[in-house]
KEDO-220095 format. One record per residue (C-alpha): residue number from 1; residue in three letters; chain; x, y, z. Coordinates in Angstrom, 3 decimals. Example, Ala and Ser with C-alpha at 12.3 -4.5 7.8 and 13.67 -1.06 7.14 Angstrom:
BEGIN
<seq: 1; type: ALA; mol: A; x: 12.300; y: -4.500; z: 7.800>
<seq: 2; type: SER; mol: A; x: 13.670; y: -1.060; z: 7.140>
//
This chain:
BEGIN
<seq: 1; type: MET; mol: A; x: 8.407; y: -20.155; z: 6.528>
<seq: 2; type: THR; mol: A; x: 7.356; y: -16.762; z: 7.861>
<seq: 3; type: THR; mol: A; x: 6.903; y: -16.160; z: 11.565>
<seq: 4; type: GLU; mol: A; x: 4.074; y: -13.979; z: 12.955>
<seq: 5; type: SER; mol: A; x: 6.564; y: -11.222; z: 13.587>
<seq: 6; type: GLU; mol: A; x: 7.751; y: -11.359; z: 10.028>
<seq: 7; type: GLN; mol: A; x: 4.243; y: -11.518; z: 8.546>
<seq: 8; type: LEU; mol: A; x: 3.524; y: -8.449; z: 6.440>
<seq: 9; type: TYR; mol: A; x: 0.203; y: -6.780; z: 5.688>
<seq: 10; type: ASP; mol: A; x: -1.417; y: -4.310; z: 3.287>
<seq: 11; type: VAL; mol: A; x: -4.010; y: -1.722; z: 4.121>
<seq: 12; type: VAL; mol: A; x: -6.789; y: -1.429; z: 1.593>
<seq: 13; type: ILE; mol: A; x: -9.714; y: 1.017; z: 0.996>
<seq: 14; type: TYR; mol: A; x: -12.839; y: -0.662; z: -0.320>
<seq: 15; type: GLU; mol: A; x: -16.473; y: 0.305; z: -1.173>
<seq: 16; type: ILE; mol: A; x: -18.776; y: -0.927; z: 1.604>
<seq: 17; type: ALA; mol: A; x: -21.670; y: -1.869; z: -0.753>
<seq: 18; type: THR; mol: A; x: -19.574; y: -3.968; z: -3.197>
<seq: 19; type: HIS; mol: A; x: -16.455; y: -4.848; z: -1.074>
<seq: 20; type: LYS; mol: A; x: -14.512; y: -3.876; z: -4.203>
<seq: 21; type: ILE; mol: A; x: -11.030; y: -2.514; z: -3.374>
<seq: 22; type: GLU; mol: A; x: -10.527; y: 0.978; z: -4.645>
<seq: 23; type: THR; mol: A; x: -6.841; y: 1.298; z: -3.652>
<seq: 24; type: VAL; mol: A; x: -4.070; y: -0.059; z: -1.503>
<seq: 25; type: VAL; mol: A; x: -2.845; y: 2.609; z: 0.778>
<seq: 26; type: GLY; mol: A; x: -0.119; y: 0.644; z: 2.562>
<seq: 27; type: LYS; mol: A; x: 1.921; y: -2.266; z: 1.233>
<seq: 28; type: ASP; mol: A; x: 4.171; y: -4.844; z: 2.987>
<seq: 29; type: MET; mol: A; x: 3.869; y: -3.311; z: 6.432>
<seq: 30; type: HIS; mol: A; x: 4.396; y: -5.033; z: 9.797>
<seq: 31; type: ARG; mol: A; x: 1.202; y: -5.214; z: 11.789>
<seq: 32; type: GLU; mol: A; x: 2.394; y: -3.304; z: 14.831>
<seq: 33; type: LYS; mol: A; x: 6.195; y: -3.181; z: 14.777>
<seq: 34; type: GLY; mol: A; x: 7.988; y: -0.041; z: 13.716>
<seq: 35; type: HIS; mol: A; x: 6.902; y: 3.556; z: 13.228>
<seq: 36; type: PHE; mol: A; x: 5.325; y: 2.906; z: 9.843>
<seq: 37; type: ASN; mol: A; x: 2.964; y: 0.005; z: 10.472>
<seq: 38; type: ALA; mol: A; x: -0.424; y: -1.358; z: 9.297>
<seq: 39; type: GLU; mol: A; x: -2.250; y: -0.299; z: 12.529>
<seq: 40; type: ARG; mol: A; x: -1.071; y: 3.268; z: 12.287>
<seq: 41; type: ARG; mol: A; x: -1.889; y: 3.538; z: 8.570>
<seq: 42; type: LEU; mol: A; x: -5.449; y: 2.285; z: 9.227>
<seq: 43; type: GLU; mol: A; x: -5.809; y: 4.806; z: 12.028>
<seq: 44; type: THR; mol: A; x: -4.707; y: 7.530; z: 9.773>
<seq: 45; type: VAL; mol: A; x: -7.007; y: 6.531; z: 6.809>
<seq: 46; type: LEU; mol: A; x: -10.259; y: 5.739; z: 8.555>
<seq: 47; type: PRO; mol: A; x: -11.177; y: 9.254; z: 9.607>
<seq: 48; type: ARG; mol: A; x: -10.638; y: 10.540; z: 6.009>
<seq: 49; type: LEU; mol: A; x: -13.138; y: 8.227; z: 4.421>
<seq: 50; type: ASN; mol: A; x: -16.739; y: 9.078; z: 3.648>
<seq: 51; type: ASP; mol: A; x: -19.734; y: 6.920; z: 4.382>
<seq: 52; type: ARG; mol: A; x: -19.287; y: 4.807; z: 1.178>
<seq: 53; type: TYR; mol: A; x: -15.868; y: 3.466; z: 2.012>
<seq: 54; type: ASN; mol: A; x: -14.060; y: 1.618; z: 4.730>
<seq: 55; type: ALA; mol: A; x: -10.438; y: 0.398; z: 5.184>
<seq: 56; type: GLU; mol: A; x: -9.102; y: -2.901; z: 6.347>
<seq: 57; type: ILE; mol: A; x: -5.761; y: -4.667; z: 7.084>
<seq: 58; type: VAL; mol: A; x: -5.189; y: -7.748; z: 4.857>
<seq: 59; type: GLU; mol: A; x: -2.421; y: -10.266; z: 4.247>
<seq: 60; type: ALA; mol: A; x: 0.229; y: -8.635; z: 2.058>
<seq: 61; type: GLY; mol: A; x: -0.045; y: -9.390; z: -1.600>
<seq: 62; type: LYS; mol: A; x: -3.343; y: -11.213; z: -1.325>
<seq: 63; type: PHE; mol: A; x: -5.599; y: -8.439; z: -2.745>
<seq: 64; type: GLY; mol: A; x: -5.102; y: -5.527; z: -5.102>
<seq: 65; type: GLN; mol: A; x: -7.046; y: -2.691; z: -6.674>
<seq: 66; type: GLY; mol: A; x: -10.277; y: -3.965; z: -8.322>
<seq: 67; type: ASP; mol: A; x: -10.376; y: -7.159; z: -6.279>
<seq: 68; type: VAL; mol: A; x: -13.434; y: -7.994; z: -4.098>
<seq: 69; type: LEU; mol: A; x: -13.000; y: -8.709; z: -0.405>
<seq: 70; type: PRO; mol: A; x: -14.842; y: -11.799; z: 0.925>
//
């Protein structure tokens, strides 16, 4: 069983209109712990996206490129 502190996350970029994932920009990252974490990756990615795309933190391994977010 995984505790919350051990839970890992991915950061994905998706197209807003379709919610289709274009790419995974961070894999198997802690949410906040450590220097390379999902929150920091999200903060780095968001300003670089144009109006068609957004990024989100999701549970690790749950979604991949081409999948559609709910």
